[in-house]
PDB file of N, CA, C and O in Angstrom:
ATOM      1  N   MET A   1     144.311 165.543  88.603  1.00  0.00           N
ATOM      2  CA  MET A   1     144.633 165.215  87.492  1.00  0.00           C
ATOM      3  C   MET A   1     145.369 166.595  86.896  1.00  0.00           C
ATOM      4  O   MET A   1     144.875 167.707  87.080  1.00  0.00           O
ATOM      5  N   ASN A   2     146.611 166.383  86.162  1.00  0.00           N
ATOM      6  CA  ASN A   2     147.096 167.261  85.734  1.00  0.00           C
ATOM      7  C   ASN A   2     146.710 167.589  83.789  1.00  0.00           C
ATOM      8  O   ASN A   2     146.533 166.592  83.089  1.00  0.00           O
ATOM      9  N   GLN A   3     146.657 168.469  83.382  1.00  0.00           N
ATOM     10  CA  GLN A   3     145.923 168.908  81.950  1.00  0.00           C
ATOM     11  C   GLN A   3     147.679 169.025  81.289  1.00  0.00           C
ATOM     12  O   GLN A   3     148.655 169.592  81.782  1.00  0.00           O
ATOM     13  N   HIS A   4     147.568 168.399  80.270  1.00  0.00           N
ATOM     14  CA  HIS A   4     148.364 168.839  79.111  1.00  0.00           C
ATOM     15  C   HIS A   4     148.017 169.445  77.977  1.00  0.00           C
ATOM     16  O   HIS A   4     146.932 169.272  77.423  1.00  0.00           O
ATOM     17  N   TYR A   5     149.304 170.502  77.399  1.00  0.00           N
ATOM     18  CA  TYR A   5     148.516 170.978  76.071  1.00  0.00           C
ATOM     19  C   TYR A   5     149.217 170.581  74.463  1.00  0.00           C
ATOM     20  O   TYR A   5     150.125 169.756  74.553  1.00  0.00           O
ATOM     21  N   VAL A   6     149.071 170.811  73.775  1.00  0.00           N
ATOM     22  CA  VAL A   6     149.474 170.980  72.278  1.00  0.00           C
ATOM     23  C   VAL A   6     149.052 172.163  71.757  1.00  0.00           C
ATOM     24  O   VAL A   6     147.852 172.328  71.535  1.00  0.00           O
ATOM     25  N   TYR A   7     149.991 173.161  71.488  1.00  0.00           N
ATOM     26  CA  TYR A   7     149.864 173.983  70.906  1.00  0.00           C
ATOM     27  C   TYR A   7     150.435 174.511  69.543  1.00  0.00           C
ATOM     28  O   TYR A   7     151.300 173.957  68.865  1.00  0.00           O
ATOM     29  N   ILE A   8     149.876 175.526  69.310  1.00  0.00           N
ATOM     30  CA  ILE A   8     150.919 175.794  67.678  1.00  0.00           C
ATOM     31  C   ILE A   8     151.189 177.583  67.967  1.00  0.00           C
ATOM     32  O   ILE A   8     150.420 178.455  68.371  1.00  0.00           O
ATOM     33  N   THR A   9     152.624 177.624  67.555  1.00  0.00           N
ATOM     34  CA  THR A   9     152.717 179.449  67.561  1.00  0.00           C
ATOM     35  C   THR A   9     153.086 179.651  66.213  1.00  0.00           C
ATOM     36  O   THR A   9     153.518 178.762  65.477  1.00  0.00           O
ATOM     37  N   ALA A  10     152.911 180.833  65.899  1.00  0.00           N
ATOM     38  CA  ALA A  10     153.138 181.172  64.350  1.00  0.00           C
ATOM     39  C   ALA A  10     154.132 182.805  64.704  1.00  0.00           C
ATOM     40  O   ALA A  10     154.184 183.491  65.725  1.00  0.00           O
ATOM     41  N   SER A  11     154.821 182.963  63.323  1.00  0.00           N
ATOM     42  CA  SER A  11     155.678 184.230  63.403  1.00  0.00           C
ATOM     43  C   SER A  11     154.411 185.332  63.033  1.00  0.00           C
ATOM     44  O   SER A  11     154.300 186.478  63.466  1.00  0.00           O
ATOM     45  N   ARG A  12     153.802 184.852  62.408  1.00  0.00           N
ATOM     46  CA  ARG A  12     152.606 185.932  61.712  1.00  0.00           C
ATOM     47  C   ARG A  12     151.590 184.771  61.458  1.00  0.00           C
ATOM     48  O   ARG A  12     151.774 183.566  61.631  1.00  0.00           O
ATOM     49  N   ARG A  13     150.237 185.556  60.910  1.00  0.00           N
ATOM     50  CA  ARG A  13     149.290 185.035  60.091  1.00  0.00           C
ATOM     51  C   ARG A  13     150.218 184.577  58.825  1.00  0.00           C
ATOM     52  O   ARG A  13     150.887 185.311  58.097  1.00  0.00           O
ATOM     53  N   ASN A  14     150.056 183.032  58.765  1.00  0.00           N
ATOM     54  CA  ASN A  14     150.555 182.171  57.465  1.00  0.00           C
ATOM     55  C   ASN A  14     151.842 182.267  57.464  1.00  0.00           C
ATOM     56  O   ASN A  14     152.389 182.045  56.384  1.00  0.00           O
ATOM     57  N   GLY A  15     152.747 182.637  58.698  1.00  0.00           N
ATOM     58  CA  GLY A  15     154.053 182.738  58.634  1.00  0.00           C
ATOM     59  C   GLY A  15     154.274 181.149  59.595  1.00  0.00           C
ATOM     60  O   GLY A  15     153.461 180.287  59.929  1.00  0.00           O
ATOM     61  N   THR A  16     155.672 181.283  59.797  1.00  0.00           N
ATOM     62  CA  THR A  16     156.298 180.007  60.245  1.00  0.00           C
ATOM     63  C   THR A  16     155.244 179.298  61.382  1.00  0.00           C
ATOM     64  O   THR A  16     154.364 179.982  61.904  1.00  0.00           O
ATOM     65  N   LEU A  17     155.368 178.303  61.610  1.00  0.00           N
ATOM     66  CA  LEU A  17     154.755 177.271  62.470  1.00  0.00           C
ATOM     67  C   LEU A  17     155.396 176.692  63.436  1.00  0.00           C
ATOM     68  O   LEU A  17     156.349 176.014  63.052  1.00  0.00           O
ATOM     69  N   TYR A  18     155.186 176.721  64.716  1.00  0.00           N
ATOM     70  CA  TYR A  18     155.735 175.517  65.661  1.00  0.00           C
ATOM     71  C   TYR A  18     154.806 174.870  66.730  1.00  0.00           C
ATOM     72  O   TYR A  18     154.142 175.674  67.384  1.00  0.00           O
ATOM     73  N   ILE A  19     154.645 173.504  67.025  1.00  0.00           N
ATOM     74  CA  ILE A  19     153.734 172.611  67.303  1.00  0.00           C
ATOM     75  C   ILE A  19     154.996 172.116  68.704  1.00  0.00           C
ATOM     76  O   ILE A  19     156.221 171.997  68.708  1.00  0.00           O
ATOM     77  N   GLY A  20     154.172 171.980  69.514  1.00  0.00           N
ATOM     78  CA  GLY A  20     154.837 171.605  70.656  1.00  0.00           C
ATOM     79  C   GLY A  20     153.821 171.035  72.136  1.00  0.00           C
ATOM     80  O   GLY A  20     152.593 171.064  72.214  1.00  0.00           O
ATOM     81  N   LYS A  21     154.569 170.664  72.934  1.00  0.00           N
ATOM     82  CA  LYS A  21     153.153 170.697  74.129  1.00  0.00           C
ATOM     83  C   LYS A  21     154.259 171.147  75.157  1.00  0.00           C
ATOM     84  O   LYS A  21     155.433 171.515  75.106  1.00  0.00           O
ATOM     85  N   ALA A  22     153.048 170.878  76.361  1.00  0.00           N
ATOM     86  CA  ALA A  22     153.410 171.597  77.453  1.00  0.00           C
ATOM     87  C   ALA A  22     152.531 171.245  79.109  1.00  0.00           C
ATOM     88  O   ALA A  22     151.317 171.373  79.267  1.00  0.00           O
ATOM     89  N   ALA A  23     153.307 170.889  79.954  1.00  0.00           N
ATOM     90  CA  ALA A  23     152.517 170.735  81.097  1.00  0.00           C
ATOM     91  C   ALA A  23     151.887 172.032  81.744  1.00  0.00           C
ATOM     92  O   ALA A  23     150.741 172.075  82.191  1.00  0.00           O
ATOM     93  N   ASP A  24     152.757 173.052  81.736  1.00  0.00           N
ATOM     94  CA  ASP A  24     152.608 174.744  81.741  1.00  0.00           C
ATOM     95  C   ASP A  24     152.411 175.430  80.782  1.00  0.00           C
ATOM     96  O   ASP A  24     153.413 176.069  80.459  1.00  0.00           O
ATOM     97  N   LEU A  25     151.159 175.660  79.891  1.00  0.00           N
ATOM     98  CA  LEU A  25     151.264 176.235  78.773  1.00  0.00           C
ATOM     99  C   LEU A  25     151.319 177.686  79.187  1.00  0.00           C
ATOM    100  O   LEU A  25     151.518 178.405  78.207  1.00  0.00           O
ATOM    101  N   VAL A  26     151.223 178.256  80.162  1.00  0.00           N
ATOM    102  CA  VAL A  26     151.524 179.872  80.244  1.00  0.00           C
ATOM    103  C   VAL A  26     152.540 179.863  80.499  1.00  0.00           C
ATOM    104  O   VAL A  26     153.037 180.685  79.728  1.00  0.00           O
ATOM    105  N   GLN A  27     153.569 179.335  81.320  1.00  0.00           N
ATOM    106  CA  GLN A  27     154.890 179.246  81.450  1.00  0.00           C
ATOM    107  C   GLN A  27     155.653 179.366  79.968  1.00  0.00           C
ATOM    108  O   GLN A  27     156.279 180.329  79.524  1.00  0.00           O
ATOM    109  N   ARG A  28     155.355 177.881  79.260  1.00  0.00           N
ATOM    110  CA  ARG A  28     156.225 177.820  78.128  1.00  0.00           C
ATOM    111  C   ARG A  28     155.665 178.592  76.949  1.00  0.00           C
ATOM    112  O   ARG A  28     156.438 178.649  75.993  1.00  0.00           O
ATOM    113  N   ILE A  29     154.491 179.203  76.799  1.00  0.00           N
ATOM    114  CA  ILE A  29     154.171 180.336  75.847  1.00  0.00           C
ATOM    115  C   ILE A  29     155.026 181.478  76.304  1.00  0.00           C
ATOM    116  O   ILE A  29     155.541 182.184  75.438  1.00  0.00           O
ATOM    117  N   TRP A  30     155.268 181.780  77.793  1.00  0.00           N
ATOM    118  CA  TRP A  30     156.103 182.933  78.131  1.00  0.00           C
ATOM    119  C   TRP A  30     157.396 182.775  77.433  1.00  0.00           C
ATOM    120  O   TRP A  30     157.969 183.684  76.834  1.00  0.00           O
ATOM    121  N   GLN A  31     157.804 181.594  77.546  1.00  0.00           N
ATOM    122  CA  GLN A  31     158.920 181.231  77.048  1.00  0.00           C
ATOM    123  C   GLN A  31     159.862 181.700  75.701  1.00  0.00           C
ATOM    124  O   GLN A  31     160.907 182.270  75.385  1.00  0.00           O
ATOM    125  N   HIS A  32     158.715 181.039  75.188  1.00  0.00           N
ATOM    126  CA  HIS A  32     158.875 181.664  73.595  1.00  0.00           C
ATOM    127  C   HIS A  32     158.725 183.172  73.770  1.00  0.00           C
ATOM    128  O   HIS A  32     159.735 183.748  73.368  1.00  0.00           O
ATOM    129  N   LYS A  33     158.030 183.784  74.120  1.00  0.00           N
ATOM    130  CA  LYS A  33     157.879 185.044  73.947  1.00  0.00           C
ATOM    131  C   LYS A  33     159.195 185.997  74.142  1.00  0.00           C
ATOM    132  O   LYS A  33     159.749 186.850  73.448  1.00  0.00           O
ATOM    133  N   GLU A  34     159.385 185.507  75.251  1.00  0.00           N
ATOM    134  CA  GLU A  34     160.543 185.816  76.087  1.00  0.00           C
ATOM    135  C   GLU A  34     161.973 185.529  75.572  1.00  0.00           C
ATOM    136  O   GLU A  34     163.034 186.074  75.877  1.00  0.00           O
ATOM    137  N   HIS A  35     161.708 184.513  74.698  1.00  0.00           N
ATOM    138  CA  HIS A  35     162.813 183.954  73.971  1.00  0.00           C
ATOM    139  C   HIS A  35     163.882 183.636  74.912  1.00  0.00           C
ATOM    140  O   HIS A  35     164.956 184.238  74.911  1.00  0.00           O
ATOM    141  N   ALA A  36     163.577 182.654  75.747  1.00  0.00           N
ATOM    142  CA  ALA A  36     164.259 182.151  77.055  1.00  0.00           C
ATOM    143  C   ALA A  36     164.966 181.118  76.715  1.00  0.00           C
ATOM    144  O   ALA A  36     166.067 180.949  77.239  1.00  0.00           O
ATOM    145  N   VAL A  37     164.439 180.181  75.720  1.00  0.00           N
ATOM    146  CA  VAL A  37     165.006 179.016  75.195  1.00  0.00           C
ATOM    147  C   VAL A  37     165.922 179.052  73.833  1.00  0.00           C
ATOM    148  O   VAL A  37     165.500 179.912  73.060  1.00  0.00           O
ATOM    149  N   LYS A  38     166.732 178.549  73.482  1.00  0.00           N
ATOM    150  CA  LYS A  38     167.718 178.964  72.155  1.00  0.00           C
ATOM    151  C   LYS A  38     166.699 177.887  71.773  1.00  0.00           C
ATOM    152  O   LYS A  38     165.994 177.137  72.448  1.00  0.00           O
ATOM    153  N   GLY A  39     166.908 178.121  70.097  1.00  0.00           N
ATOM    154  CA  GLY A  39     166.023 177.342  69.080  1.00  0.00           C
ATOM    155  C   GLY A  39     165.337 177.885  68.113  1.00  0.00           C
ATOM    156  O   GLY A  39     165.459 178.974  67.553  1.00  0.00           O
ATOM    157  N   PHE A  40     164.530 176.938  67.955  1.00  0.00           N
ATOM    158  CA  PHE A  40     163.530 177.422  66.426  1.00  0.00           C
ATOM    159  C   PHE A  40     162.794 178.712  66.606  1.00  0.00           C
ATOM    160  O   PHE A  40     162.687 179.701  65.881  1.00  0.00           O
ATOM    161  N   THR A  41     162.268 178.382  67.911  1.00  0.00           N
ATOM    162  CA  THR A  41     161.020 179.862  67.871  1.00  0.00           C
ATOM    163  C   THR A  41     162.101 180.975  68.143  1.00  0.00           C
ATOM    164  O   THR A  41     162.023 181.816  67.247  1.00  0.00           O
ATOM    165  N   LYS A  42     162.880 181.219  68.870  1.00  0.00           N
ATOM    166  CA  LYS A  42     163.304 182.277  69.183  1.00  0.00           C
ATOM    167  C   LYS A  42     163.967 182.379  67.919  1.00  0.00           C
ATOM    168  O   LYS A  42     163.356 183.190  67.223  1.00  0.00           O
ATOM    169  N   ARG A  43     164.944 181.907  67.338  1.00  0.00           N
ATOM    170  CA  ARG A  43     165.471 181.830  65.717  1.00  0.00           C
ATOM    171  C   ARG A  43     164.270 182.385  64.444  1.00  0.00           C
ATOM    172  O   ARG A  43     164.436 182.810  63.301  1.00  0.00           O
ATOM    173  N   TYR A  44     163.164 182.166  65.193  1.00  0.00           N
ATOM    174  CA  TYR A  44     162.226 182.685  63.575  1.00  0.00           C
ATOM    175  C   TYR A  44     161.278 183.215  64.310  1.00  0.00           C
ATOM    176  O   TYR A  44     160.291 183.179  63.576  1.00  0.00           O
ATOM    177  N   LYS A  45     160.902 183.796  65.542  1.00  0.00           N
ATOM    178  CA  LYS A  45     160.235 184.503  66.233  1.00  0.00           C
ATOM    179  C   LYS A  45     159.107 184.448  65.851  1.00  0.00           C
ATOM    180  O   LYS A  45     158.326 185.312  65.449  1.00  0.00           O
ATOM    181  N   VAL A  46     158.984 182.662  66.080  1.00  0.00           N
ATOM    182  CA  VAL A  46     157.421 182.374  66.580  1.00  0.00           C
ATOM    183  C   VAL A  46     156.806 182.267  67.855  1.00  0.00           C
ATOM    184  O   VAL A  46     157.060 181.362  68.649  1.00  0.00           O
ATOM    185  N   THR A  47     155.899 183.300  68.076  1.00  0.00           N
ATOM    186  CA  THR A  47     155.592 183.845  69.544  1.00  0.00           C
ATOM    187  C   THR A  47     154.400 183.596  69.776  1.00  0.00           C
ATOM    188  O   THR A  47     153.952 183.093  70.806  1.00  0.00           O
ATOM    189  N   ILE A  48     153.617 184.045  68.514  1.00  0.00           N
ATOM    190  CA  ILE A  48     152.220 183.919  68.641  1.00  0.00           C
ATOM    191  C   ILE A  48     151.413 182.475  68.828  1.00  0.00           C
ATOM    192  O   ILE A  48     151.345 181.575  67.991  1.00  0.00           O
ATOM    193  N   LEU A  49     150.849 182.499  70.091  1.00  0.00           N
ATOM    194  CA  LEU A  49     150.071 181.213  70.047  1.00  0.00           C
ATOM    195  C   LEU A  49     148.681 181.444  69.785  1.00  0.00           C
ATOM    196  O   LEU A  49     147.877 182.176  70.361  1.00  0.00           O
ATOM    197  N   VAL A  50     148.507 180.369  68.413  1.00  0.00           N
ATOM    198  CA  VAL A  50     147.213 180.532  67.947  1.00  0.00           C
ATOM    199  C   VAL A  50     146.291 179.292  68.127  1.00  0.00           C
ATOM    200  O   VAL A  50     145.122 179.269  67.741  1.00  0.00           O
ATOM    201  N   HIS A  51     146.879 178.341  68.702  1.00  0.00           N
ATOM    202  CA  HIS A  51     145.995 177.256  68.925  1.00  0.00           C
ATOM    203  C   HIS A  51     146.571 176.497  70.024  1.00  0.00           C
ATOM    204  O   HIS A  51     147.790 176.522  70.193  1.00  0.00           O
ATOM    205  N   TYR A  52     145.910 175.913  70.685  1.00  0.00           N
ATOM    206  CA  TYR A  52     146.004 174.993  71.713  1.00  0.00           C
ATOM    207  C   TYR A  52     144.946 174.046  72.340  1.00  0.00           C
ATOM    208  O   TYR A  52     143.981 174.557  72.908  1.00  0.00           O
ATOM    209  N   GLU A  53     145.076 172.614  72.267  1.00  0.00           N
ATOM    210  CA  GLU A  53     143.968 171.587  72.834  1.00  0.00           C
ATOM    211  C   GLU A  53     144.421 171.157  73.886  1.00  0.00           C
ATOM    212  O   GLU A  53     145.638 170.980  73.933  1.00  0.00           O
ATOM    213  N   VAL A  54     143.688 170.883  74.939  1.00  0.00           N
ATOM    214  CA  VAL A  54     143.769 170.220  76.383  1.00  0.00           C
ATOM    215  C   VAL A  54     143.582 168.612  76.163  1.00  0.00           C
ATOM    216  O   VAL A  54     142.800 167.964  75.468  1.00  0.00           O
ATOM    217  N   PHE A  55     144.745 168.210  77.145  1.00  0.00           N
ATOM    218  CA  PHE A  55     144.452 166.503  77.053  1.00  0.00           C
ATOM    219  C   PHE A  55     144.830 166.307  78.882  1.00  0.00           C
ATOM    220  O   PHE A  55     145.352 167.112  79.652  1.00  0.00           O
ATOM    221  N   ASP A  56     144.311 164.891  79.126  1.00  0.00           N
ATOM    222  CA  ASP A  56     144.401 164.507  80.128  1.00  0.00           C
ATOM    223  C   ASP A  56     145.365 163.573  80.447  1.00  0.00           C
ATOM    224  O   ASP A  56     145.218 162.826  81.414  1.00  0.00           O
ATOM    225  N   SER A  57     146.240 163.543  79.803  1.00  0.00           N
ATOM    226  CA  SER A  57     147.266 162.758  79.854  1.00  0.00           C
ATOM    227  C   SER A  57     148.660 163.332  79.147  1.00  0.00           C
ATOM    228  O   SER A  57     148.631 164.164  78.241  1.00  0.00           O
ATOM    229  N   HIS A  58     149.842 162.785  79.675  1.00  0.00           N
ATOM    230  CA  HIS A  58     150.873 163.618  79.206  1.00  0.00           C
ATOM    231  C   HIS A  58     151.124 162.881  77.549  1.00  0.00           C
ATOM    232  O   HIS A  58     151.496 163.494  76.548  1.00  0.00           O
ATOM    233  N   GLU A  59     150.749 161.213  77.662  1.00  0.00           N
ATOM    234  CA  GLU A  59     150.763 160.388  76.539  1.00  0.00           C
ATOM    235  C   GLU A  59     149.712 160.500  75.350  1.00  0.00           C
ATOM    236  O   GLU A  59     149.886 160.173  74.176  1.00  0.00           O
ATOM    237  N   ALA A  60     148.597 161.034  75.934  1.00  0.00           N
ATOM    238  CA  ALA A  60     147.572 161.205  74.930  1.00  0.00           C
ATOM    239  C   ALA A  60     148.176 162.970  74.171  1.00  0.00           C
ATOM    240  O   ALA A  60     148.289 163.014  72.946  1.00  0.00           O
ATOM    241  N   ALA A  61     148.411 163.892  74.765  1.00  0.00           N
ATOM    242  CA  ALA A  61     149.423 164.875  74.511  1.00  0.00           C
ATOM    243  C   ALA A  61     150.392 165.017  73.230  1.00  0.00           C
ATOM    244  O   ALA A  61     150.474 165.658  72.182  1.00  0.00           O
ATOM    245  N   LEU A  62     151.218 163.817  74.110  1.00  0.00           N
ATOM    246  CA  LEU A  62     152.380 163.391  72.920  1.00  0.00           C
ATOM    247  C   LEU A  62     152.190 162.478  71.526  1.00  0.00           C
ATOM    248  O   LEU A  62     152.782 162.604  70.454  1.00  0.00           O
ATOM    249  N   ARG A  63     151.075 161.437  71.949  1.00  0.00           N
ATOM    250  CA  ARG A  63     150.405 161.182  70.272  1.00  0.00           C
ATOM    251  C   ARG A  63     149.935 162.408  69.678  1.00  0.00           C
ATOM    252  O   ARG A  63     150.397 162.614  68.556  1.00  0.00           O
ATOM    253  N   HIS A  64     148.829 163.621  70.300  1.00  0.00           N
ATOM    254  CA  HIS A  64     148.473 164.370  69.332  1.00  0.00           C
ATOM    255  C   HIS A  64     149.466 165.138  68.492  1.00  0.00           C
ATOM    256  O   HIS A  64     149.450 165.407  67.291  1.00  0.00           O
ATOM    257  N   GLU A  65     150.535 165.485  69.666  1.00  0.00           N
ATOM    258  CA  GLU A  65     151.203 166.663  69.114  1.00  0.00           C
ATOM    259  C   GLU A  65     152.420 165.727  67.817  1.00  0.00           C
ATOM    260  O   GLU A  65     152.781 166.350  66.819  1.00  0.00           O
ATOM    261  N   LYS A  66     152.864 164.374  68.030  1.00  0.00           N
ATOM    262  CA  LYS A  66     153.591 163.393  67.179  1.00  0.00           C
ATOM    263  C   LYS A  66     152.210 163.669  65.506  1.00  0.00           C
ATOM    264  O   LYS A  66     152.540 164.053  64.384  1.00  0.00           O
ATOM    265  N   GLN A  67     151.276 163.431  65.812  1.00  0.00           N
ATOM    266  CA  GLN A  67     150.427 163.602  64.955  1.00  0.00           C
ATOM    267  C   GLN A  67     150.015 164.946  63.949  1.00  0.00           C
ATOM    268  O   GLN A  67     149.586 165.020  62.797  1.00  0.00           O
ATOM    269  N   LEU A  68     150.319 165.810  64.837  1.00  0.00           N
ATOM    270  CA  LEU A  68     149.879 167.426  64.095  1.00  0.00           C
ATOM    271  C   LEU A  68     151.535 167.346  63.465  1.00  0.00           C
ATOM    272  O   LEU A  68     151.698 168.130  62.530  1.00  0.00           O
ATOM    273  N   LYS A  69     152.522 166.689  63.760  1.00  0.00           N
ATOM    274  CA  LYS A  69     153.667 166.846  63.203  1.00  0.00           C
ATOM    275  C   LYS A  69     153.773 166.967  61.718  1.00  0.00           C
ATOM    276  O   LYS A  69     154.112 167.728  60.812  1.00  0.00           O
ATOM    277  N   GLU A  70     153.189 165.542  62.037  1.00  0.00           N
ATOM    278  CA  GLU A  70     153.262 164.768  60.799  1.00  0.00           C
ATOM    279  C   GLU A  70     151.786 165.403  59.557  1.00  0.00           C
ATOM    280  O   GLU A  70     151.693 164.949  58.417  1.00  0.00           O
ATOM    281  N   TRP A  71     151.233 166.004  59.873  1.00  0.00           N
ATOM    282  CA  TRP A  71     150.130 166.970  59.218  1.00  0.00           C
ATOM    283  C   TRP A  71     151.183 167.672  57.878  1.00  0.00           C
ATOM    284  O   TRP A  71     152.380 167.955  57.821  1.00  0.00           O
ATOM    285  N   LYS A  72     149.877 167.775  56.769  1.00  0.00           N
ATOM    286  CA  LYS A  72     150.386 168.743  55.848  1.00  0.00           C
ATOM    287  C   LYS A  72     150.215 170.355  56.146  1.00  0.00           C
ATOM    288  O   LYS A  72     149.123 170.821  56.469  1.00  0.00           O
ATOM    289  N   ARG A  73     151.126 170.972  56.039  1.00  0.00           N
ATOM    290  CA  ARG A  73     150.849 172.634  56.231  1.00  0.00           C
ATOM    291  C   ARG A  73     149.614 172.948  56.247  1.00  0.00           C
ATOM    292  O   ARG A  73     149.113 173.402  57.275  1.00  0.00           O
ATOM    293  N   LYS A  74     149.002 172.793  55.286  1.00  0.00           N
ATOM    294  CA  LYS A  74     147.741 173.193  54.681  1.00  0.00           C
ATOM    295  C   LYS A  74     146.587 172.780  55.566  1.00  0.00           C
ATOM    296  O   LYS A  74     145.563 173.454  55.675  1.00  0.00           O
ATOM    297  N   TRP A  75     146.821 171.549  56.242  1.00  0.00           N
ATOM    298  CA  TRP A  75     145.631 170.851  57.406  1.00  0.00           C
ATOM    299  C   TRP A  75     145.870 172.091  58.532  1.00  0.00           C
ATOM    300  O   TRP A  75     144.901 172.793  58.824  1.00  0.00           O
ATOM    301  N   LYS A  76     147.148 172.335  59.136  1.00  0.00           N
ATOM    302  CA  LYS A  76     147.641 172.893  60.143  1.00  0.00           C
ATOM    303  C   LYS A  76     146.737 174.147  60.441  1.00  0.00           C
ATOM    304  O   LYS A  76     146.036 174.399  61.421  1.00  0.00           O
ATOM    305  N   LEU A  77     147.012 174.965  59.100  1.00  0.00           N
ATOM    306  CA  LEU A  77     146.560 176.032  58.709  1.00  0.00           C
ATOM    307  C   LEU A  77     145.149 176.496  58.570  1.00  0.00           C
ATOM    308  O   LEU A  77     144.701 177.624  58.776  1.00  0.00           O
ATOM    309  N   GLU A  78     144.340 175.078  58.058  1.00  0.00           N
ATOM    310  CA  GLU A  78     142.883 174.906  58.591  1.00  0.00           C
ATOM    311  C   GLU A  78     142.396 174.830  59.822  1.00  0.00           C
ATOM    312  O   GLU A  78     141.358 175.434  60.093  1.00  0.00           O
ATOM    313  N   LEU A  79     143.048 174.094  60.749  1.00  0.00           N
ATOM    314  CA  LEU A  79     142.877 173.839  61.881  1.00  0.00           C
ATOM    315  C   LEU A  79     142.840 175.335  62.649  1.00  0.00           C
ATOM    316  O   LEU A  79     142.082 175.784  63.509  1.00  0.00           O
ATOM    317  N   ILE A  80     143.731 175.772  62.111  1.00  0.00           N
ATOM    318  CA  ILE A  80     144.097 177.416  63.159  1.00  0.00           C
ATOM    319  C   ILE A  80     142.852 178.313  62.449  1.00  0.00           C
ATOM    320  O   ILE A  80     142.305 179.253  63.026  1.00  0.00           O
ATOM    321  N   GLU A  81     142.602 177.975  61.463  1.00  0.00           N
ATOM    322  CA  GLU A  81     141.726 179.007  60.919  1.00  0.00           C
ATOM    323  C   GLU A  81     140.181 178.962  61.357  1.00  0.00           C
ATOM    324  O   GLU A  81     139.437 179.888  61.677  1.00  0.00           O
ATOM    325  N   LYS A  82     139.873 177.180  61.242  1.00  0.00           N
ATOM    326  CA  LYS A  82     138.565 176.810  62.328  1.00  0.00           C
ATOM    327  C   LYS A  82     138.251 177.572  63.181  1.00  0.00           C
ATOM    328  O   LYS A  82     137.213 178.230  63.111  1.00  0.00           O
ATOM    329  N   HIS A  83     139.326 177.661  64.452  1.00  0.00           N
ATOM    330  CA  HIS A  83     138.964 177.824  65.817  1.00  0.00           C
ATOM    331  C   HIS A  83     139.548 179.467  65.939  1.00  0.00           C
ATOM    332  O   HIS A  83     139.123 180.109  66.900  1.00  0.00           O
ATOM    333  N   ASN A  84     140.273 179.983  65.222  1.00  0.00           N
ATOM    334  CA  ASN A  84     140.797 181.057  65.512  1.00  0.00           C
ATOM    335  C   ASN A  84     141.231 182.245  63.883  1.00  0.00           C
ATOM    336  O   ASN A  84     142.222 182.768  63.374  1.00  0.00           O
ATOM    337  N   PRO A  85     139.861 182.151  63.663  1.00  0.00           N
ATOM    338  CA  PRO A  85     139.829 182.467  61.840  1.00  0.00           C
ATOM    339  C   PRO A  85     140.515 184.240  61.989  1.00  0.00           C
ATOM    340  O   PRO A  85     140.843 184.760  60.922  1.00  0.00           O
ATOM    341  N   ASP A  86     140.729 185.231  63.534  1.00  0.00           N
ATOM    342  CA  ASP A  86     141.728 186.039  63.299  1.00  0.00           C
ATOM    343  C   ASP A  86     143.152 186.131  63.437  1.00  0.00           C
ATOM    344  O   ASP A  86     143.867 187.133  63.439  1.00  0.00           O
ATOM    345  N   TRP A  87     143.466 184.840  63.560  1.00  0.00           N
ATOM    346  CA  TRP A  87     144.729 184.623  64.255  1.00  0.00           C
ATOM    347  C   TRP A  87     145.258 185.607  65.423  1.00  0.00           C
ATOM    348  O   TRP A  87     146.368 186.137  65.478  1.00  0.00           O
ATOM    349  N   ASN A  88     144.206 185.720  66.330  1.00  0.00           N
ATOM    350  CA  ASN A  88     144.433 186.597  67.578  1.00  0.00           C
ATOM    351  C   ASN A  88     145.507 185.461  68.279  1.00  0.00           C
ATOM    352  O   ASN A  88     145.447 184.237  68.167  1.00  0.00           O
ATOM    353  N   ASP A  89     146.492 186.260  69.025  1.00  0.00           N
ATOM    354  CA  ASP A  89     147.396 185.697  70.054  1.00  0.00           C
ATOM    355  C   ASP A  89     146.695 185.595  71.051  1.00  0.00           C
ATOM    356  O   ASP A  89     146.668 186.515  71.868  1.00  0.00           O
ATOM    357  N   LEU A  90     145.815 184.227  71.258  1.00  0.00           N
ATOM    358  CA  LEU A  90     145.477 183.771  72.603  1.00  0.00           C
ATOM    359  C   LEU A  90     146.533 183.793  73.721  1.00  0.00           C
ATOM    360  O   LEU A  90     145.986 182.923  74.398  1.00  0.00           O
ATOM    361  N   TYR A  91     147.422 184.056  74.306  1.00  0.00           N
ATOM    362  CA  TYR A  91     148.149 184.576  75.314  1.00  0.00           C
ATOM    363  C   TYR A  91     147.274 184.766  76.114  1.00  0.00           C
ATOM    364  O   TYR A  91     147.020 183.994  77.039  1.00  0.00           O
ATOM    365  N   ASP A  92     146.475 186.196  75.796  1.00  0.00           N
ATOM    366  CA  ASP A  92     145.841 187.070  77.080  1.00  0.00           C
ATOM    367  C   ASP A  92     144.506 185.963  77.710  1.00  0.00           C
ATOM    368  O   ASP A  92     143.951 186.048  78.805  1.00  0.00           O
ATOM    369  N   GLU A  93     144.247 184.938  76.593  1.00  0.00           N
ATOM    370  CA  GLU A  93     142.952 184.310  77.092  1.00  0.00           C
ATOM    371  C   GLU A  93     143.590 183.021  77.686  1.00  0.00           C
ATOM    372  O   GLU A  93     142.700 182.185  77.847  1.00  0.00           O
ATOM    373  N   ILE A  94     144.667 182.612  78.026  1.00  0.00           N
ATOM    374  CA  ILE A  94     144.867 181.575  78.752  1.00  0.00           C
ATOM    375  C   ILE A  94     145.630 182.266  80.557  1.00  0.00           C
ATOM    376  O   ILE A  94     145.448 181.836  81.696  1.00  0.00           O
ATOM    377  N   THR A  95     146.289 183.194  80.155  1.00  0.00           N
ATOM    378  CA  THR A  95     146.181 184.130  81.359  1.00  0.00           C
ATOM    379  C   THR A  95     145.144 184.678  82.399  1.00  0.00           C
ATOM    380  O   THR A  95     145.455 185.115  83.507  1.00  0.00           O
ATOM    381  N   LYS A  96     144.261 184.622  82.054  1.00  0.00           N
ATOM    382  CA  LYS A  96     143.198 185.117  82.542  1.00  0.00           C
ATOM    383  C   LYS A  96     142.639 184.359  84.261  1.00  0.00           C
ATOM    384  O   LYS A  96     141.621 184.772  84.816  1.00  0.00           O
TER     385      LYS A  96
END
C-alpha cells in the first residue's frame, strides 16, 4: 500500500503558503528546498514544510488537496497553528 501526502509549505510564519500533494514527500520537499522545479514555490521561496497529512490513496489525497485549496487563508493558518504552533520546519521529522 502506497501512502500519499498533502502538504503545506510556507515562506515564513504567516507568509506565502503553497498546498501540494506527493507520493514521495521527502523528495518533493527536497525539490522545493533546492528550487529544483520552476514555478510558484521557487519564485516566492516557499520552502518550509509546516503541515502534512497522510492518505492511503491518490484519490483521497487529491480530494483533500482540492478541498484545502478552496479554504479561506484564515482556516489554513488555523490548521497549521493547531498542529505546528511554532511553525517549525517538519522536513527533519520526515527524513528521520
